[in-house]
VOVEXTI-38751 format. One record per residue (C-alpha): x, y, z. Coordinates in steps of 0.02 Angstrom, whole numbers. Example, Ala and Ser with C-alpha at 12.3 -4.5 7.8 and 13.67 -1.06 7.14 Angstrom:
// residues 2
dolum xx->615, yy->-225, zz->390
dolum xx->684, yy->-53, zz->357
END
This chain:
// residues 251
dolum xx->-2, yy->-3, zz->-2
dolum xx->153, yy->116, zz->19
dolum xx->131, yy->164, zz->-167
dolum xx->-13, yy->262, zz->-113
dolum xx->90, yy->394, zz->-12
dolum xx->238, yy->482, zz->-26
dolum xx->338, yy->462, zz->82
dolum xx->277, yy->282, zz->137
dolum xx->320, yy->330, zz->308
dolum xx->330, yy->491, zz->420
dolum xx->481, yy->484, zz->556
dolum xx->443, yy->405, zz->710
dolum xx->483, yy->558, zz->807
dolum xx->330, yy->654, zz->734
dolum xx->191, yy->668, zz->850
dolum xx->55, yy->683, zz->708
dolum xx->17, yy->643, zz->531
dolum xx->-59, yy->731, zz->388
dolum xx->-110, yy->648, zz->236
dolum xx->-114, yy->776, zz->85
dolum xx->-232, yy->738, zz->-55
dolum xx->-199, yy->846, zz->-223
dolum xx->-321, yy->910, zz->-348
dolum xx->-380, yy->827, zz->-506
dolum xx->-255, yy->742, zz->-615
dolum xx->-116, yy->769, zz->-496
dolum xx->-25, yy->661, zz->-364
dolum xx->100, yy->692, zz->-227
dolum xx->200, yy->818, zz->-336
dolum xx->60, yy->945, zz->-308
dolum xx->127, yy->955, zz->-121
dolum xx->311, yy->962, zz->-156
dolum xx->399, yy->1065, zz->-20
dolum xx->239, yy->1062, zz->97
dolum xx->334, yy->970, zz->225
dolum xx->436, yy->1103, zz->253
dolum xx->296, yy->1224, zz->301
dolum xx->247, yy->1115, zz->442
dolum xx->313, yy->1104, zz->616
dolum xx->440, yy->980, zz->649
dolum xx->312, yy->877, zz->741
dolum xx->195, yy->851, zz->610
dolum xx->239, yy->731, zz->463
dolum xx->157, yy->735, zz->292
dolum xx->118, yy->609, zz->163
dolum xx->49, yy->660, zz->3
dolum xx->-68, yy->546, zz->-105
dolum xx->-37, yy->484, zz->-271
dolum xx->-192, yy->393, zz->-353
dolum xx->-158, yy->253, zz->-495
dolum xx->-119, yy->308, zz->-674
dolum xx->-5, yy->465, zz->-637
dolum xx->171, yy->512, zz->-596
dolum xx->251, yy->362, zz->-501
dolum xx->94, yy->255, zz->-535
dolum xx->84, yy->306, zz->-723
dolum xx->84, yy->112, zz->-769
dolum xx->-62, yy->66, zz->-670
dolum xx->-236, yy->88, zz->-744
dolum xx->-337, yy->255, zz->-716
dolum xx->-473, yy->242, zz->-576
dolum xx->-654, yy->234, zz->-665
dolum xx->-769, yy->206, zz->-520
dolum xx->-803, yy->322, zz->-372
dolum xx->-847, yy->185, zz->-253
dolum xx->-702, yy->67, zz->-304
dolum xx->-567, yy->208, zz->-280
dolum xx->-637, yy->254, zz->-106
dolum xx->-643, yy->65, zz->-58
dolum xx->-445, yy->67, zz->-109
dolum xx->-407, yy->223, zz->-42
dolum xx->-486, yy->171, zz->130
dolum xx->-379, yy->6, zz->133
dolum xx->-220, yy->102, zz->82
dolum xx->-260, yy->227, zz->238
dolum xx->-294, yy->91, zz->364
dolum xx->-138, yy->-3, zz->305
dolum xx->-32, yy->152, zz->336
dolum xx->-103, yy->205, zz->508
dolum xx->-27, yy->169, zz->677
dolum xx->-110, yy->168, zz->842
dolum xx->10, yy->283, zz->932
dolum xx->-19, yy->446, zz->824
dolum xx->-158, yy->555, zz->772
dolum xx->-177, yy->610, zz->601
dolum xx->-275, yy->729, zz->493
dolum xx->-325, yy->753, zz->306
dolum xx->-308, yy->905, zz->199
dolum xx->-383, yy->900, zz->29
dolum xx->-397, yy->1024, zz->-115
dolum xx->-530, yy->1000, zz->-258
dolum xx->-563, yy->818, zz->-284
dolum xx->-418, yy->779, zz->-137
dolum xx->-553, yy->860, zz->-30
dolum xx->-696, yy->764, zz->-90
dolum xx->-603, yy->600, zz->-52
dolum xx->-534, yy->667, zz->117
dolum xx->-721, yy->697, zz->168
dolum xx->-784, yy->543, zz->104
dolum xx->-647, yy->446, zz->183
dolum xx->-688, yy->513, zz->360
dolum xx->-863, yy->478, zz->336
dolum xx->-835, yy->296, zz->294
dolum xx->-697, yy->284, zz->442
dolum xx->-821, yy->355, zz->564
dolum xx->-966, yy->232, zz->505
dolum xx->-847, yy->82, zz->495
dolum xx->-775, yy->124, zz->679
dolum xx->-603, yy->147, zz->620
dolum xx->-487, yy->264, zz->693
dolum xx->-556, yy->441, zz->627
dolum xx->-441, yy->580, zz->584
dolum xx->-420, yy->726, zz->716
dolum xx->-446, yy->861, zz->582
dolum xx->-514, yy->878, zz->413
dolum xx->-446, yy->1034, zz->297
dolum xx->-581, yy->1058, zz->155
dolum xx->-486, yy->1177, zz->17
dolum xx->-576, yy->1236, zz->-143
dolum xx->-715, yy->1112, zz->-145
dolum xx->-892, yy->1101, zz->-70
dolum xx->-1030, yy->973, zz->-76
dolum xx->-1157, yy->1118, zz->-126
dolum xx->-1144, yy->1257, zz->-250
dolum xx->-980, yy->1179, zz->-339
dolum xx->-958, yy->1176, zz->-524
dolum xx->-1081, yy->1057, zz->-605
dolum xx->-1029, yy->954, zz->-749
dolum xx->-1100, yy->1010, zz->-910
dolum xx->-1232, yy->915, zz->-1022
dolum xx->-1152, yy->774, zz->-1121
dolum xx->-986, yy->784, zz->-1034
dolum xx->-962, yy->602, zz->-1068
dolum xx->-942, yy->632, zz->-1258
dolum xx->-813, yy->791, zz->-1233
dolum xx->-658, yy->776, zz->-1336
dolum xx->-477, yy->797, zz->-1255
dolum xx->-481, yy->978, zz->-1330
dolum xx->-653, yy->1010, zz->-1257
dolum xx->-602, yy->951, zz->-1095
dolum xx->-437, yy->1057, zz->-1098
dolum xx->-558, yy->1202, zz->-1125
dolum xx->-642, yy->1180, zz->-958
dolum xx->-476, yy->1185, zz->-861
dolum xx->-372, yy->1305, zz->-966
dolum xx->-428, yy->1468, zz->-866
dolum xx->-405, yy->1372, zz->-694
dolum xx->-222, yy->1393, zz->-699
dolum xx->-173, yy->1227, zz->-648
dolum xx->-43, yy->1211, zz->-791
dolum xx->84, yy->1326, zz->-881
dolum xx->19, yy->1414, zz->-1029
dolum xx->148, yy->1318, zz->-1141
dolum xx->83, yy->1164, zz->-1113
dolum xx->-85, yy->1191, zz->-1221
dolum xx->23, yy->1216, zz->-1376
dolum xx->115, yy->1046, zz->-1347
dolum xx->11, yy->892, zz->-1402
dolum xx->135, yy->762, zz->-1319
dolum xx->123, yy->859, zz->-1148
dolum xx->-57, yy->870, zz->-1171
dolum xx->-65, yy->668, zz->-1211
dolum xx->23, yy->641, zz->-1033
dolum xx->-59, yy->765, zz->-930
dolum xx->-242, yy->753, zz->-979
dolum xx->-300, yy->582, zz->-959
dolum xx->-285, yy->582, zz->-768
dolum xx->-368, yy->751, zz->-760
dolum xx->-516, yy->680, zz->-868
dolum xx->-520, yy->513, zz->-771
dolum xx->-531, yy->608, zz->-601
dolum xx->-663, yy->732, zz->-672
dolum xx->-755, yy->572, zz->-719
dolum xx->-752, yy->498, zz->-561
dolum xx->-803, yy->654, zz->-470
dolum xx->-957, yy->671, zz->-566
dolum xx->-1017, yy->516, zz->-503
dolum xx->-1013, yy->575, zz->-329
dolum xx->-1193, yy->605, zz->-248
dolum xx->-1194, yy->699, zz->-89
dolum xx->-1306, yy->633, zz->46
dolum xx->-1286, yy->777, zz->178
dolum xx->-1168, yy->655, zz->283
dolum xx->-1110, yy->733, zz->456
dolum xx->-935, yy->699, zz->532
dolum xx->-886, yy->696, zz->709
dolum xx->-724, yy->773, zz->683
dolum xx->-669, yy->951, zz->681
dolum xx->-671, yy->1032, zz->511
dolum xx->-597, yy->1189, zz->429
dolum xx->-616, yy->1248, zz->256
dolum xx->-521, yy->1359, zz->142
dolum xx->-533, yy->1442, zz->-30
dolum xx->-491, yy->1568, zz->-154
dolum xx->-581, yy->1723, zz->-145
dolum xx->-620, yy->1722, zz->-338
dolum xx->-634, yy->1528, zz->-376
dolum xx->-732, yy->1503, zz->-526
dolum xx->-785, yy->1327, zz->-470
dolum xx->-871, yy->1395, zz->-326
dolum xx->-1020, yy->1442, zz->-424
dolum xx->-1127, yy->1494, zz->-279
dolum xx->-1057, yy->1641, zz->-192
dolum xx->-1089, yy->1549, zz->-20
dolum xx->-1050, yy->1380, zz->-76
dolum xx->-915, yy->1356, zz->62
dolum xx->-1037, yy->1387, zz->212
dolum xx->-1106, yy->1217, zz->165
dolum xx->-950, yy->1150, zz->273
dolum xx->-1042, yy->1228, zz->442
dolum xx->-1174, yy->1086, zz->437
dolum xx->-1045, yy->951, zz->382
dolum xx->-951, yy->926, zz->557
dolum xx->-1013, yy->929, zz->739
dolum xx->-858, yy->1023, zz->779
dolum xx->-848, yy->1162, zz->631
dolum xx->-703, yy->1277, zz->661
dolum xx->-739, yy->1411, zz->531
dolum xx->-686, yy->1459, zz->355
dolum xx->-534, yy->1557, zz->290
dolum xx->-515, yy->1633, zz->111
dolum xx->-358, yy->1693, zz->30
dolum xx->-335, yy->1812, zz->-131
dolum xx->-348, yy->1706, zz->-289
dolum xx->-437, yy->1570, zz->-399
dolum xx->-463, yy->1389, zz->-386
dolum xx->-272, yy->1376, zz->-363
dolum xx->-252, yy->1497, zz->-232
dolum xx->-154, yy->1367, zz->-129
dolum xx->-8, yy->1382, zz->-235
dolum xx->24, yy->1566, zz->-183
dolum xx->-41, yy->1541, zz->-8
dolum xx->27, yy->1369, zz->48
dolum xx->128, yy->1431, zz->191
dolum xx->-15, yy->1536, zz->266
dolum xx->-149, yy->1392, zz->234
dolum xx->-22, yy->1268, zz->314
dolum xx->10, yy->1388, zz->463
dolum xx->-164, yy->1392, zz->505
dolum xx->-211, yy->1208, zz->476
dolum xx->-64, yy->1145, zz->577
dolum xx->-106, yy->1263, zz->723
dolum xx->-284, yy->1199, zz->726
dolum xx->-212, yy->1004, zz->715
dolum xx->-99, yy->1043, zz->864
dolum xx->-237, yy->1118, zz->957
dolum xx->-365, yy->978, zz->947
dolum xx->-227, yy->843, zz->968
dolum xx->-138, yy->926, zz->1119
dolum xx->-214, yy->800, zz->1238
dolum xx->-160, yy->648, zz->1146
END
């Protein structure tokens, strides 16, 4: 199961672990350098789903429930009994982190001590256009081009597009299978977003999180769009780690 997270383990002297879950199409590389933004007592492990980066030889995921089942098993295989842990996810990473927390609590597994939800909301988020199943790679590119996820030169390089776009499209098709059920988690939850994120199509979309945790800790916004985290990673992790240490201080 170690192929799911990088690094496969965190140093034994870290008191807390945080699993970082990336946006659509990406993997652990999306969080390169983030471990340096955390206090020494928090160790970070970043997720890479099948079919990209170090797992490019594996088939891309095609079914939401199967992916969630596999990731659930991978998380359980990685946990230990001694240290609390948290999830931080951006975009589809937030979706996966939230549903994992729901699954873990429902199954009686050790739950996360904190959820960090970034750039995604179960209500008021971008909805797939009609006929999305028939979109070509170029048409998919048009949906994502203005979000700032990729450098501008990528869009004029067919070879790079052939490499980068399939995981993006696969994750998009996974995400549209998600059906919200208003599930509430017991663990604390804090949310983050860019002030001008075009995927948050309802102005109050992120307020939906207030009703999804019995220990909701509030919402933080930063200048920028959907990928605001690229510029504000240090500020986001400072806030998140401060909250994480506070909720785990008795353990």
